[in-house]
N, C-alpha and C positions, 0 to 999 in steps of 0.2 A: 322289367325288373327296375326298381327304384335305384338310382345311383346314390352311392354313399357320398355325403357332403364332405369336401376336403376339410381336414382339421386345421391345416396351416392357413393363417390369415394375417393381414397387416395389422399389427397392434395399434392402439391409440397412442397419441403423441409422446407421452412421458415414457412409456415402455418401448416404443419404437426408437426413441433417441438413445436409450440405454443400450440398445443392441448394436449401435454403430461404433466405428473406430477400428482401425487396422484394415486388413485385406478382406476381400469378399469371402475368402475361405474361412477366415476367423469369424466373420459375421454369420456365415452358414452354420458353423459349429454352435454359435450361440442360439440361433433359431431352432436347431435340432434339440438343444438342451432345454428348451422351454417345456417340452413334454415330460422332462424328468424332474422338474421343480416341484416342491411340496405344494399341494392344492390350497393356496391361500388367496382369497379374493376379498377385496374391499368394496365390491360393487354395491352391495346393499347400503353400506355406510355412506359412500360417495353420492349415490343417486337418490337415496330415500331418507336415511336417518339424519343426514345433515339438514335436510329440509325440516324434519320434525324438530330438531334442536333449535334451529334459528327462527323459522317462521311460525311454528306452532307451539314453541316453548314446551315441548313434551319433556317430562322429567327423565333424567338420564337412567333412572332405574327401569323405566319401560323399555328404553333402547337396549339396555343390558339384558333384559328378559328376552327380547327378540333375538339378540345376539346368541344367547344360550341355545337357541334352536338351530343354529348353523351346523352344518355337517363338518366333522373333522376337528379333533382336539386342537391341533396347531392353528387351524383356521379360526376357531373360537378365541384362542389365547391372543393371537395377533389382533383380532378385531376388538377384543376387550381393551387391550392396551391403547389402540388407536382411538377408540371412543373416549376413553378417559382423557387423552391428550387433547383432542379437538374440542371436547366439551369444556375443558379448562380454558382453552384459548378463546372460545366463544363467550364464556362468562367474563373473562378479564377484559375483553374488548367491548363487551356489552352489545354484541351484534344482534340486531332484531330484524333486519331486512335481507332477503336473498332473492334476487330476480334471476330466473333461469334464462339461459341463452340457447339458441339453436346450435346443434352440433355442426361444425364446419369440417371440410375435407381438404387436405392439401395434396395435390397430385404429385406423384413421384415417378410415374411411368404410365404407359398405356393401360388403362383399366385398373390402376393401382393408386389408392389414395390413403393418406394417413388421417384417421379421425382426430380432430382437434376439439377436445371436450372439457373446457373449464367447468367447474361446478356451478358457476353463475356469477352474478355481480352483487357484491355486498355493499352496504352503505355504512361507513364508519365515520362518525363525527361529521355527518352530512356530506361526506365525500364518497362517491361511487368508485369501486375498485373491482377489477377482474379478479375473481377468487379462485385460486388453484391449490387445494390442500393436497399434500403428498403424504401417503400413509406408509411408505417404505420404512421398514425397521432399520435398514442400512441404506444410506444414500448411495445410489448407483451412478450418479453423475460424476464425470471428470471434466476438465476444462473443455474438451472437444464435444462430448455428448451434451453437456450443458449448453454449449454454444449452438448445437443443432436444435435443441429444444427452444432456446430463446429466439433463434433466427426464424424458425417456422412459425412461432407465435407472432413475430413481427410481420411476417408475410401472409398471415391469415387473419386472425381476429383483430389485430391492431391496424390492419389496413381498412377495416370497415369504418365508415364515418362515425357511427355511434360509439365506437370504442377507441378511436385513434388517439385520443388525448387522456385516456384513463390510466391510472397507475395499475400495476400488477401486485397482488398480494399472494405470493407463493409461500404457503405455510409448510415448512419442512418439519415433519414430526419424527424424524429418524433419531436413533441413538448414536452417540459418538462411537468411534471405532472400538474402544475397549470398554464402553459403558453398557450397562444392562438396561437402564431406564431411558425412555425417550425424552428428548428436549424439544423446545420450539425455537425455530429460526425462521424469520420472515425475510424473504428476498423480493426484490422489485425488478423491474424491467432492465435496469442497468447492471444488475448483478449477474446476468448471464452474458457470456461472450457473444459476439456476432460473427457471422461468416459472410463472405461475399457470395453473390449468386453462383459463381463458378465453384467456390469451395463447397458450398452446400450441395450443389448438383453432383460433385465428385463423390461426396459421402453417400448421398441417397442412391446414386447409380450402383455403388457397390452393394448396397442392401438389395436393390432390385435383382442384380445378378445372382446373389445368394438365394434370395427368396424364390426365384424362378427355378433354380436347380432343385431346391427342396420340393417345390410344388410339382414339378415334372416327375420326380421320383415317386412322390406319393400317388400321383395320377396313374403312373405305370403300374405301381403295386396294386392299386384298386382294380385296374383293368385285368390284371393277371388273376386276382382273387375271383373276380366275377366270371372269367373264362373257366376257371377251375370248378366253380360251383355249377356252371352250365354243363360242363362235361360229365359231372357226376350225378346229374338228375336221372332218377330211375324212370325208364320208359314203361308204359303199361304192357302187360304180357299179351293182351289181346286188344286189337284195335276195333273200335266200333264200326260195324259194317251194316249197310242198309239191308233189310230182309230181302231174300230172293223174290 
């Protein structure tokens, strides 16, 4: 019988950072709450449509047409808003180059790694910059979680020789607390706080503790379901026997 793949997994850096803060019990509650969130995903926009807008100069109308095919009314609405915001930013900055970078992984425990996935490197006014668009409608970073994000970036992509001296262009497309419409805020490397190795390890260790509790419970639940299914399998009324 094929084993059911665990649904809980370590999220990529931006979402991982937002889960941290407080005790491991509080982090565990946030991890469990992920399954209850509305199904909104900006994966197509981040991984494909940005390339179309910057490198291929695809008209925004074509991107919006593709967006209309996404599943879920809320998902489509959020993506339409994000597309308009990022397209306006690209137009204003006259971005024409986007170079993709390999996804990196930051280890937080045995067998556990956080995917570090900038959208790529843009060239603006002849200056290459690590490009990280954020499509959250509401900014989920606070001083601590923003520092976790910035600290892991510094210990991963900005430790590589090719990127060590590059600026960061973090494009925050969220709306203000009481506002309906998104705005554009651009943050750099120095706009995120920094943590010492010990401080960062303390925060990620709490996530690991919470994550493993959730994973163990899910694994136990899957095993119980599999055992129940096996116990209820109907046996044949007659066993095949060789002829006398």
